C-alpha positions in Angstrom: -71.1 -171.5 -49.7 -74.6 -170.1 -50.4 -76.9 -169.9 -53.3 -78.9 -166.7 -54.3 -81.8 -167.5 -56.6 -82.5 -163.8 -57.3 -86.3 -164.2 -57.1 -86.5 -166.9 -59.7 -83.7 -165.6 -61.9 -80.4 -167.4 -62.6 -78.9 -168.8 -59.4 -75.6 -167.4 -58.3 -73.0 -169.2 -56.1 -71.3 -167.2 -53.3 -68.6 -168.0 -50.7 -68.9 -166.7 -47.1 -65.9 -166.3 -44.9 -67.0 -167.8 -41.5 -64.6 -165.5 -39.6 -65.1 -162.1 -41.3 -68.5 -162.9 -42.8 -67.3 -161.4 -46.1 -69.5 -162.5 -49.0 -67.9 -163.1 -52.4 -69.6 -163.9 -55.7 -68.1 -166.9 -57.4 -70.3 -167.0 -60.5 -73.6 -168.0 -62.1 -74.8 -171.6 -62.0 -76.5 -171.1 -65.4 -79.7 -172.6 -63.9 -83.0 -171.0 -62.7 -85.1 -172.1 -59.8 -86.4 -170.8 -56.4 -85.8 -171.9 -52.8 -83.1 -174.5 -53.7 -80.1 -175.8 -51.7 -76.6 -177.1 -51.9 -74.7 -179.8 -50.1 -71.0 -180.9 -50.1 -70.1 -184.6 -50.6 -66.9 -185.0 -48.6 -66.2 -188.5 -49.8 -66.1 -187.4 -53.5 -65.2 -183.7 -53.0 -68.3 -182.7 -54.9 -70.8 -179.9 -54.3 -74.4 -180.9 -55.2 -77.2 -178.4 -56.1 -81.0 -178.6 -56.3 -82.4 -175.4 -57.8 -85.8 -175.8 -56.2 -89.1 -174.7 -57.7 -89.6 -175.4 -61.4 -86.3 -177.2 -61.8 -86.6 -180.8 -60.8 -82.9 -181.8 -61.4 -79.8 -182.6 -59.4 -76.6 -180.8 -60.5 -72.9 -180.6 -59.4 -71.3 -177.2 -59.0 -67.8 -176.0 -60.0 -66.6 -174.2 -56.9 -64.2 -172.1 -58.9 -66.7 -170.8 -61.4 -70.2 -171.6 -60.1 -71.2 -173.5 -63.3 -73.7 -176.3 -62.8 -73.4 -179.7 -64.5 -76.6 -181.8 -64.8 -76.6 -185.1 -62.9 -80.2 -186.1 -63.7 -83.9 -185.7 -62.9 -85.4 -186.6 -59.6 -88.1 -188.6 -61.4 -90.8 -187.9 -58.8 -92.4 -184.7 -60.1 -91.6 -182.8 -56.9 -89.4 -179.7 -56.4 -86.6 -180.2 -53.8 -86.1 -177.4 -51.4 -83.4 -178.7 -49.1 -80.3 -180.8 -49.4 -77.6 -182.3 -47.1 -75.0 -185.1 -47.1 -74.5 -187.8 -44.5 -70.8 -188.9 -44.7 -71.5 -192.0 -42.6 -73.8 -193.5 -45.3 -72.4 -191.5 -48.3 -76.0 -190.4 -48.9 -77.7 -187.2 -50.1 -80.9 -186.3 -48.4 -83.5 -183.8 -49.7 -87.0 -182.8 -49.0 -89.9 -181.4 -50.9 -91.9 -178.9 -48.9 -95.5 -179.2 -50.1 -97.5 -176.9 -47.8 -98.3 -176.3 -44.2 -101.4 -178.6 -44.6 -99.7 -181.2 -46.8 -96.4 -181.4 -45.0 -92.8 -182.2 -46.2 -91.7 -185.3 -48.0 -88.2 -186.7 -47.3 -86.1 -188.4 -50.0 -82.6 -189.7 -50.8 -81.0 -188.6 -54.1 -78.8 -190.8 -56.1 -75.4 -189.0 -56.7 -74.9 -190.6 -60.1 -78.4 -190.3 -61.6 -80.3 -187.7 -59.5 -83.1 -190.2 -58.9 -85.2 -189.7 -55.7 -86.2 -192.5 -53.4 -89.2 -191.7 -51.0 -88.4 -192.2 -47.3 -91.6 -190.7 -45.8 -93.4 -187.6 -44.6 -92.0 -185.3 -41.9 -94.8 -184.7 -39.4 -93.8 -181.0 -39.3 -95.8 -177.9 -40.4 -93.2 -175.7 -42.2 -89.8 -177.2 -42.9 -87.1 -174.8 -44.2 -83.7 -176.6 -44.3 -81.7 -179.7 -43.8 -78.3 -180.3 -42.3 -76.2 -183.2 -41.1 -74.7 -182.8 -37.6 -71.4 -184.8 -37.9 -70.7 -184.4 -34.2 -74.0 -185.9 -33.1 -74.5 -188.1 -36.2 -77.9 -186.6 -36.7 -80.0 -185.5 -39.7 -81.5 -182.2 -38.6 -84.3 -180.1 -40.0 -85.1 -176.5 -39.1 -88.7 -175.1 -39.1 -89.8 -171.6 -39.8 -90.2 -170.9 -36.1 -86.5 -171.8 -35.5 -87.3 -175.1 -34.0 -84.8 -177.9 -34.7 -85.7 -181.6 -35.1 -83.6 -184.7 -35.5 -84.9 -186.9 -38.4 -84.7 -190.7 -38.6 -83.1 -191.5 -41.9 -85.1 -194.7 -42.4 -88.6 -193.7 -41.3 -88.6 -189.8 -41.4 -89.8 -189.8 -37.8 -88.8 -186.5 -36.0 -87.8 -185.6 -32.5 -87.6 -182.0 -31.1 -84.1 -180.8 -30.3 -84.9 -177.2 -29.3 -86.6 -174.0 -30.2 -85.3 -170.5 -30.4 -88.8 -169.0 -31.0 -87.8 -166.6 -33.7 -89.3 -166.6 -37.2 -86.9 -167.7 -40.0 -88.4 -167.5 -43.4 -87.2 -169.8 -46.2 -83.9 -170.6 -44.7 -80.8 -172.6 -45.7 -78.9 -174.4 -42.9 -75.4 -175.8 -42.6 -73.6 -177.4 -39.6 -70.2 -176.1 -38.6 -68.3 -178.8 -36.6 -65.4 -176.5 -35.6 -67.8 -174.3 -33.7 -70.6 -176.9 -33.0 -73.0 -174.4 -34.4 -75.6 -174.2 -37.2 -75.3 -171.4 -39.8 -78.8 -170.3 -41.0 -79.3 -168.0 -44.0 -82.8 -166.6 -44.6 -84.6 -165.1 -47.6 -84.1 -161.7 -45.9 -80.3 -161.9 -46.5 -79.7 -162.5 -42.8 -77.0 -164.9 -41.5 -77.6 -166.4 -38.1 -75.8 -168.8 -35.8 -77.4 -171.3 -33.4 -75.6 -173.3 -30.8 -75.9 -177.1 -31.4 -74.9 -177.9 -27.8 -77.7 -175.7 -26.5 -80.2 -177.5 -28.7 -79.0 -180.9 -27.5 -79.5 -180.1 -23.8 -82.8 -178.3 -23.7 -86.0 -177.9 -25.7 -86.9 -174.4 -24.3 -84.9 -171.2 -24.1 
């Protein structure tokens, strides 16, 4: 699944076939925002949605229609730009990208209220997306230069996994356990695949 924010307009939910790469419109979320993200809670079979800029709320999404239902406000005055779910802890993780100079703040989000709890700052220059690698049990963040880092869920400390040295602008990321790969969708409407096994064995191409 993917979200298209239409440059600040109403966000649309799409499905993407991982085999044919066919893209199908499901419907409008009914919410506006920019540079948001989605994450699927496998324990509760629920898709969560953060619309991003100028919409500081957590929503659930109807996967048949795309319609969003409000869960609640983050309560921290920050836009969330990335979202993922850790099935081991039954926890949603999100971050707010502030700027290259001010960094990225990592949070957990309460699935029942939307309330954010501050974990710490990622010591990284330009964070784009979050994913949870269920094979390696790692919280992973991708940077604009296609470098991948593991993230400590308690301290927000990061460790380099690997770097593909290609520029990815404003990207969403999802881990595919059947392929052991990351799917990365960029603002340029590009869909890319990155090998997780490659990242876990080397830090240079």
